[in-house]
N, C-alpha and C positions, 0 to 999 in steps of 0.2 A: 710108693708119696712121697710126694714132695710137698714142702711147706711154700706153697707159692699165690699168693690172693693180688699178686699182680703189684700197683703201684702203692697198694694196702698192707704188702709183707709185711715191713719194718714196725706199721704201728700195731697190726694187727698182733704182734709179737708183742708188745708191750701191753696190751690189753689181757690176754694171755699170761701175760708173767703177774698180771695184775690181780688176776682173780682170785686165787689160792689165798696171799697173803692179807689183799684188803677183806674177804669174808671172815676169817679166820681172824682178823682183828680183834673183832667181837668176839672170840668165843670167850667164856666164863670164866678158864684159865691162865691165860699167856693174858690177855686186856689188852692187847698189844697196843689198842687206841689211845689207852691213859697215858703209853709214851711217847705218843707225835708230838704235844710240843717240849720236846727235848730232842728230835729228830731234825729237824726243820732246818735251823739254820745251821750245823755242822752239817748238813746233805746242800744245801746250798753253797757254802762255800768251799767245799770239796769240788763242789760239780763249776765254781768259777774256776779253779785251780785247774780242772782238767780239760776244760773246755775253749780255755786260753788255748793246752797243747794244741787240742783238735781243729783249733782255729790254721792254729802255725804250720800242723805237718799236711793241713788240705791243700794249702797253700804250697807248700814246698812240695807235693805231691808226693809224698814218705805215704798217704795211705788216700783211697778215695772214694766216691761213692758208686752205685751201680741206678742209674734215676728211675730204670724199671720196675724198682720199688719202692718208689719212693712216692708222694701225697705231691709233689710240687711248689711245696709251700718251704724259702731255704730265709732264715738268718743268719749275716755274717759267714758268706762262706758256706755254711753249712746247715742241711735239712736240717727241717721238724724235728722231726723223729727222734736225730741225733742228739737234741738239747732234751726231749725228755729223757734218753736212755743215762744220765742221771743222775734224772729224779725216781724211774722207776726199780733203776736197779739195787741204790742200797736204799730204798725203799721194803725192797723184795729182801736184800742179803741180811737189813738188820733183824728184822721179824724173822730168821732164820736162827739169829743169834740169841733173838728174844725166846724162841722154841727150845732152842738146846741148855739155854740157861734153868728151864722150868723141867723139861722132861730127864737131864742127865743130872743128877744131884750131884754137888762135890766138882771141885776143880780137877779133871781126868789128867790135865797138860802141866798142869801148876809148878811140880819140881823141873818137870824136865822142859821149861821155857824159855829157862836165859840160856841153855843148851842150844836147843829148835832156835833159836836167836839170833845166835852166835853164827850157826852155820848157815845159816841163810843167810845171814850179812855177809859174810864174807865170801858166798858161793855168787849172790845180786852183785855183787859191787865188784869183784875177782873178772866174772865174765863181763862186767864193765866194762869198766876201764882194758881190756883186751879187744875189746870192739868198740874202742871209741869212735873209729871210722862211720858204724853204723849205727845212725842218728835212733832209729826205734830202740834197740838194740842199748846201748850206753843212754837214754832216758830214761827207758820204763825202767831198765833194771835197776841202776845208779837211784832211781827218785824211789824206785822200793824199801833197797836197802837203806838208806840215809832217812824215808820213815820209821823204819823198824829202831832206829838207831835215835831219834827223835822220842817217837814214843815208849821207848824204854827209859828214857832220860829223865823226860816227865812221871811216869806212871808204874817203873820197873816190871816186876813181874804181875799186878795186880787184876791184870784183862787179859794176857797174852795167851795163858792157859784155856780161857774159858775161847777166845779169837783164834785160835788155832782148828782145836774142833770144829767151829762154825763156818771156818772154811774151809776144809774138806768137806764137812755135806753140804756147802754154797756149790762147791766146784761140778757136784751133778747134773743142777739147773744151768751153771755158765756153760757145762760141756753142750748139752742141750741148746741155749742160747744161742752161744758165740758160731756151734756148731751149721745152722740156721745161717748167723747171718756169710760164713765162709765159706758155708758149700753153694750155695747159689751162685754167686756172693751174692749180698748185699755190699760188704767192705771188701775191698780189693788195695794190696799190697806192693811197693814196691820191694821187691826181695834182696835188693841192694844195698837196703837197709835195716834187712834183719837178717838172724841168721840163719835164714832161708830152711828150719829145722820146723814143719806143723809135727800137728801132735798124731794125725793120719797115717806116716810112715813109722812113727814109731811102737801105734797098737794095730795097724791096719786096718784101718775101720775110716776109709772116704769120706764118711760121712764129716769126721774130725779136722776137717781140713784149716785147724786153729794152730797161728802162730807159738810157737814155744815161748815166748816173747809175753804172750795177755796173761799169762798166770802168774806173771809178779803182776801188770797194770790191774790185774785183778784182787790181787794181793792187797795193791797199796790202796787202791779206790774202797776198798770193803775198811783196811785200817785205819782210815785217814776214818771214814764216816763213823765206826764204831769208837775211836778216838774220840770226837767233840762230840757222840751221841754220852758215853758217857761221863765226860768232863759237863758237860751242861745238866744230866740226871744229878750230879754229887753237889753242883754248885746250889740247885734247886733245895737239897736236901739237908743242905748248909746253913742255910736263908731260913727257912721254914723249924729250925731246931731252937727251945729254948734257949736264951743263956743260960749257962751254967754260972 
């Protein structure tokens, strides 16, 4: 069975992705809906950043879109569904972050977060620089490494332990979501601009035809949304606290 709804495929992927976190937002324990007011500003700022790259890369044909799976509505050289991606996916991922905070007590990776971050920064930046001629690899992995550095400068290890646990959980829907996008395919890539290493070749599952760089892409997008989310939430707490 394949996930193929014709021109509504990408749109249906958004709807199905939203169903669980949206319904569970009003669950009496997590109460995600009460955190929405801290979510939108950062989500929009992150979306602007990623959409700018999306438009640029689509123009350069570093990736492009299979019109068989889109509604036909295009905005600035991108299908409507691609714009929605940067709202739907962060909304779902921050829900996972909040659920992890509720169900997993304590920060399991706080003590290790410094070393995890250091190793990731070295891996991401070195791979990026060694492949400077491949634009997708260079920018996506390089920016992910820079994003981790900026987050560490601003927040140190305050949120990173929880973030890494959330990222591991978020990789499960990420694999399913991106598996659909890349296996049909909804999105196609110029393999001269990436490492041409697919997850499917590493694990032997054809459905997971995902460029390895997309893990860096996903990490950066989730990190930016969480960073903004926590910043605005902490700012709100400070403004509501009475002066001592």
